TORZA-199218 format. One record per residue (C-alpha): x, y, z. Coordinates in pm, whole numbers, padded with zeros to 5 digits, always signed. Layout:
<nodes>
XYZ...
</nodes>
This chain:
<nodes>
+01942+01281+00637+01814+01620+00585+01507+01775+00761+01297+01995+00545+01058+02243+00735+00775+02489+00668+00858+02828+00771+00659+02840+01078+00801+02487+01186+01145+02622+01214+01107+02725+01584+00813+02500+01651+00768+02122+01663+00985+02086+01375+01262+02257+01532+01241+02036+01836+01282+01737+01636+01555+01876+01420+01746+01956+01746+01676+01613+01889+01810+01433+01577+02107+01685+01532+02061+01696+01149+02084+01995+00922+01763+02151+00812+01613+02353+00526+01326+02608+00530+01220+02484+00188+00880+02657+00161+00835+03018+00293+00448+03023+00358+00349+02891+00693+00194+02562+00741-00105+02697+00911-00355+02607+00657-00466+02260+00764-00399+02079+00420-00034+02164+00470+00000+01975+00795+00196+01644+00820-00140+01452+00886-00235+01525+00529+00066+01343+00362+00096+00971+00317+00296+00766+00090+00347+00405-00019+00700+00381+00082+00827+00446-00252+00711+00707-00506+00336+00759-00457+00155+00994-00244-00193+01062-00116-00347+01382+00028-00677+01546+00095-00659+01822-00184-00784+02121+00022-00660+02480+00022-00290+02484+00113-00228+02127+00015+00139+02179-00162+00253+01828-00175+00186+01805-00560+00414+02102-00615+00678+01984-00377+00688+01620-00460+01029+01629-00594+01163+01714-00270+01035+01372-00122+01123+01157-00427+00745+01113-00532+00644+01066-00878+00274+01066-00830+00064+01235-00580-00320+01167-00569-00496+01487-00449-00830+01353-00330-01144+01585-00342-01148+01828-00037-01343+01634+00230-01225+01655+00586-00893+01882+00583-00671+01577+00621-00650+01251+00447-00567+01062+00776-00937+01149+00888-01059+00893+00657-00781+00686+00487-00458+00525+00568-00204+00314+00382-00115+00004+00573+00150-00135+00327+00253-00073-00024-00074-00249-00162-00326-00206+00100-00549+00085+00221-00807+00137+00493-01087+00390+00439-01357+00499+00672-01704+00376+00632-02029+00526+00777-02353+00372+00931-02689+00561+00892-02768+00526+01285-02443+00712+01354-02587+01057+01273-02729+01141+01617-02746+01514+01610-02891+01625+01255-02622+01896+01248-02327+01699+01134-02127+01864+00848-02258+01585+00594-02558+01367+00577-02526+00987+00568-02618+01004+00203-02336+01250+00118-02078+01062+00325-02174+00729+00165-02126+00879-00189-01788+01047-00098-01656+00734+00052-01774+00477-00197-01638+00689-00474-01306+00696-00290-01298+00311-00271-01396+00271-00635-01135+00522-00712-00843+00328-00544-00970-00006-00667-01021+00095-01021-00768+00378-01089-00469+00313-00878-00209+00050-00953+00042-00043-00684+00416-00008-00749+00412-00375-00806+00178-00355-01098-00135-00484-00899-00459-00334-00786-00474-00203-00430-00657-00413-00170-00905-00200+00026-01045-00258+00368-01326-00021+00527-01369+00025+00909-01702+00204+01029-01656+00519+01231-01835+00541+01585-02151+00737+01611-02172+01111+01694-02141+01187+02061-02217+01459+02305-02158+01428+02672-02204+01762+02867-02073+01633+03188-01731+01578+03017-01768+01865+02781-01720+01619+02489-01878+01658+02157-01784+01502+01833-01944+01420+01476-01905+01069+01345-01706+01195+01025-01414+01310+01265-01418+01013+01514-01209+00794+01279-01039+00467+01334-00822+00533+01035-00622+00792+01225-00398+00515+01380-00023+00491+01389+00223+00220+01271+00543+00212+01448+00783-00070+01382+00573-00400+01465+00297-00224+01656-00028-00059+01542-00175+00197+01775-00568+00216+01713-00798+00482+01846-01053+00371+02084-01353+00585+02194-01508+00384+02490-01771+00243+02259-01709-00128+02303-01923-00246+01974-01736+00011+01747-01394-00026+01908-01373-00391+01902-01498-00405+01546-01234-00178+01430-00970-00381+01609-01089-00704+01436-01074-00550+01088-00719-00414+01177-00611-00772+01271-00736-00919+00952-00576-00638+00739-00228-00649+00933-00153-01004+01047+00144-01033+01266+00137-00676+01421+00077-00605+01790-00254-00428+01829-00226-00141+02095-00567+00032+02173-00535+00404+02259-00800+00602+02431-00892+00905+02198-01214+01059+02314-01054+01403+02369-00865+01388+02048-01188+01306+01851-01337+01656+01965-01083+01821+01746-01111+01573+01454-00795+01396+01550-00689+01088+01737-00359+00891+01736-00191+00985+01423-00291+01354+01441-00122+01389+01785+00194+01219+01703+00518+01278+01506+00771+01049+01333+01140+01022+01417+01343+00901+01131+01581+00607+01124+01941+00683+01055+02060+00498+00745+01762+00266+00709+01781-00055+00511+01509-00047+00245+01371-00381+00102+01155-00346-00183+00992-00683-00278+00704-00794-00505+00579-01070-00265+00380-01365-00398+00004-01278-00376-00107-01552-00609-00124-01931-00632+00183-02047-00837+00257-02383-01041+00487-02645-00928+00837-02576-01029+01182-02674-00924+01224-02350-00731+01083-01996-00686+01279-01709-00734+01263-01431-00453+01394-01098-00566+01427-00766-00403+01586-00418-00446+01778-00350-00131+01911+00004-00061+02117+00172+00214+02364+00454+00225+02680+00233+00333+02602-00059+00095+02472-00393+00143+02701-00647+00334+02477-00952+00299+02115-01049+00231+01919-01388+00298+01595-01533+00208+01463-01741+00512+01207-02017+00411+01015-02295+00560+00744-02529+00467+00568-02452+00800+00447-02106+00914+00625-02112+01231+00947-02255+01102+01211-02370+01150+01345-02156+00866+01638-02221+00657+01845-01940+00489+01941-01888+00123+02202-01634+00048+02078-01362-00198+02313-01293-00485+02368-00939-00623+02215-00952-00977+02281-00595-01072+02284-00240-00895+02036-00268-00602+01885-00607-00736+01934-00912-00525+01786-01260-00580+01783-01612-00452+01573-01928-00533+01384-02130-00280+01374-02504-00375+01047-02670-00387+00999-02997-00185+00801-03277-00338+00454-03307-00178+00469-02974-00026+00210-02720-00109+00310-02400+00086+00640-02208+00125+00675-01945+00394+00941-01685+00361+01112-01354+00453+01410-01148+00359+01673-01005+00583+01963-00767+00477+02248-00593+00671+02437-00294+00560+02805-00218+00580+02751+00008+00881+02571-00268+01087+02215-00177+01019+01963-00454+00946+01626-00466+00771+01351-00716+00745+01066-00776+00505+00796-00812+00612+00885-00622+00930+00661-00856+01147+00869-01156+01041+00923-01433+01151+00593-01404+01342+00425-01354+01019+00579-01419+00678+00479-01427+00320+00338-01735+00178+00354-01917-00163+00067-02155-00209+00165-02402-00487-00144-02490-00707-00138-02318-01047+00058-02029-01202+00398-01915-01297+00736-02055-01182+00887-01752-01013+00948-01407-01175+01196-01115-01125+01012-00873-00881+01214-00554-00969+00915-00416-01170+00908-00123-01419+00585+00041-01500+00574+00094-01894+00285+00328-01927+00070+00379-02220+00265+00096-02424-00002-00162-02425-00348-00134-02608-00645-00360-02557-00959-00388-02762-01248-00401-02790-01309-00249-02441-01573-00314-02337-01508-00681-02447-01751-00974-02473-01556-01285-02533-01244-01228-02717-00980-00960-02646-00675-00834-02855-00362-00722-02675-00142-00503-02891+00212-00435-02785+00342-00311-03123+00425+00027-02951+00675-00145-02755+00783-00450-02929+00936-00724-02711+01226-00967-02785+01083-01278-02974+01124-01613-02782+01052-01460-02451+00757-01548-02232+00510-01315-02055+00280-01364-01742-00080-01234-01793-00301-01173-01487-00656-01084-01480-00758-00921-01140-01093-00826-01008-01161-00509-00810-01072-00682-00476-00726-00798-00605-00821-01158-00658-00669-01338-00952-00939-01433-01193-00702-01555-01496-00349-01645-01513-00160-01744-01830+00198-01772-01935+00221-01688-02301+00486-01635-02571+00590-01285-02673+00693-01393-03030+00411-01190-03148+00322-00845-03061-00055-00911-03110-00202-01150-02844-00560-01300-02862-00716-01395-02527-01048-01582-02495-01264-01448-02189-01587-01669-02255-01537-01817-01914-01494-01497-01709-01807-01326-01556-01910-00974-01668-01753-00694-01468-01466-00468-01424-01108-00595-01425-00746-00513-01445-00517-00668-01709-00162-00697-01609+00124-00826-01844+00463-00875-01706+00785-00981-01897+01070-01157-01778+01276-00837-01728+01005-00715-01484+00852-00464-01716+00479-00461-01678+00190-00319-01853-00168-00255-01723-00495-00162-01851-00856-00155-01695-01086-00389-01877-01477-00410-01876-01635-00726-01971-01989-00727-02083-02216-01001-02241-02446-00744-02395
</nodes>
């Protein structure tokens, strides 16, 4: 492990953490981190290769992304200095974004009006739902949490604007979620309930943050992360859709650690609380491991999670809150298990017409697929719900789809082959 520092962090907080961990460091960027957009609170990632920042002055992550193994960095329009004031990633496919209420603007001197804030935040939600695809080839799910109102308490010398007293400035540590609280019962309890829905299985810890809000921060802005040595990374495309009845369901994952993997298992049950049965995962190739959960006759749900142990004795679990909360396969209709080690094949699928009315043509001639294989086609709405699912043959590189039963609107079309390559395009469906 190596610790990268900005120039002025060398003797500051960064230096303290470097000494605590006992790891070598590198001052990899000579300018100081004093401009707010360079601070750690402005950097968030999806746990793989995508990052998000507030794109203000001094936001240098796009130029330095290779240091952190990032392929893509979304620099949002400059809004409130740090991205964690108004947005947070909860997992690889879920975001929570601030929302505003008109009655929250109590002073009339707030930096933004309700109308201005609403436009900014609504555009942000639309951007993530319409333009950003997760590392698993699916649209992001977006939750919104309303900020508390502006506040002034002269007896306590407290003042904050509603823009800055944000519940998104939370902290995830292992199985716990630390949520800012501002001694405003209505707003505080609503925020906790939204987090409970978005992050089932996590222990919710309320944290009193009125003082932090006066400076625009809360829990996340006042903390720092200490890395785990030789962590076990489990990357898995969990089942999010209903699937067809099949003899079994493949659970595949990329599992990585420095010392190598000693063993990996899938634990499954037909009941949410268990008891869970283990299935050994086999090493397919490289970092890819796979196991199959058998389907029991008359059973419509399977609950499962993945564990892995490294040769050095470290363990990992996915999801991290299992077995208290696990992934769930609902058996109704869909595809009978697919490799989840996905590869994004950008710009290799063409769809037309777009906007479409009733019929759609998918052109894969730019990347011909092997004949006789099958493809999984999913159509998602902007909330990530599956609207259409088909299993089709790739014997032809021109595929015709009838959409006459689908309501007009904006959708994501995602095509996945048996090797885990996926293609996606945004589709507008109109009846005009």
